[in-house]
C-alpha positions as CSV (number, residue, x, y, z in Angstrom):
1,M,-249.8,135.2,66.8
2,K,-247.0,135.7,64.9
3,Y,-246.2,133.6,62.0
4,K,-243.1,133.8,59.6
5,A,-242.5,137.6,60.9
6,V,-245.8,138.4,59.8
7,E,-248.6,139.3,62.8
8,L,-251.8,137.7,62.1
9,E,-254.9,139.1,63.8
10,V,-256.6,135.8,64.1
11,G,-258.6,134.4,66.6
12,Y,-256.8,131.0,67.1
13,R,-256.7,130.0,70.5
14,L,-254.8,126.6,71.5
15,D,-257.0,125.0,74.7
16,L,-253.7,124.1,76.1
17,L,-249.6,124.2,75.2
18,V,-247.8,121.6,77.3
19,N,-243.9,123.0,77.4
20,D,-244.1,124.8,74.5
21,C,-244.0,121.7,72.3
22,V,-247.8,119.6,72.6
23,I,-250.8,121.0,71.3
24,V,-253.7,120.0,73.2
25,E,-257.0,120.3,71.7
26,V,-260.4,119.7,73.6
27,K,-263.4,118.5,72.6
28,S,-266.9,117.7,73.9
29,V,-268.9,116.5,70.5
30,E,-270.9,113.7,69.5
31,R,-267.7,112.4,67.2
32,L,-265.0,114.0,65.8
33,T,-264.7,115.2,62.2
34,D,-262.4,116.4,59.7
35,V,-262.9,120.1,60.7
36,H,-261.7,119.4,63.9
37,M,-258.6,117.5,62.4
38,A,-258.1,121.3,60.1
39,Q,-258.0,123.1,63.1
40,V,-255.0,121.2,65.1
41,L,-253.0,120.9,61.5
42,T,-253.5,124.6,61.2
43,Y,-252.2,125.2,64.9
44,L,-249.7,122.6,64.0
45,K,-248.7,124.7,61.0
46,L,-248.7,128.2,62.5
47,S,-246.6,127.1,65.6
48,E,-243.6,125.5,65.6
49,C,-244.8,122.5,67.4
50,R,-244.3,119.1,66.0
51,L,-247.2,117.1,68.3
52,A,-250.7,117.4,68.9
53,L,-253.4,115.8,71.2
54,L,-257.2,115.9,70.0
55,A,-259.4,114.3,72.4
56,N,-263.0,114.0,72.6
57,F,-264.4,113.8,76.1
58,N,-268.0,113.2,74.6
59,V,-267.2,109.4,74.5
60,R,-267.7,106.6,76.9
61,H,-264.0,105.1,75.9
62,L,-260.9,107.4,74.9
63,R,-259.1,105.9,72.0
64,T,-256.1,106.1,70.3
65,V,-255.8,107.2,66.8
66,F,-252.8,107.8,64.6
67,N,-253.2,109.2,61.3
68,E,-249.8,109.3,59.3
């Protein structure tokens, strides 16, 4: 991965990148935590993307949560 012209040898791997502009991170955990949010924010900072979707499929109902 390249960030500001520096090649990074890290294990960051997006689950899905849609149209080179939306990061989709898929989880199956009991509850999403701040660590999951930090992971997505890191992906946003290391990419040129401005939009991400963090989805947890280990719940009965998917719901939308906005974090400004």
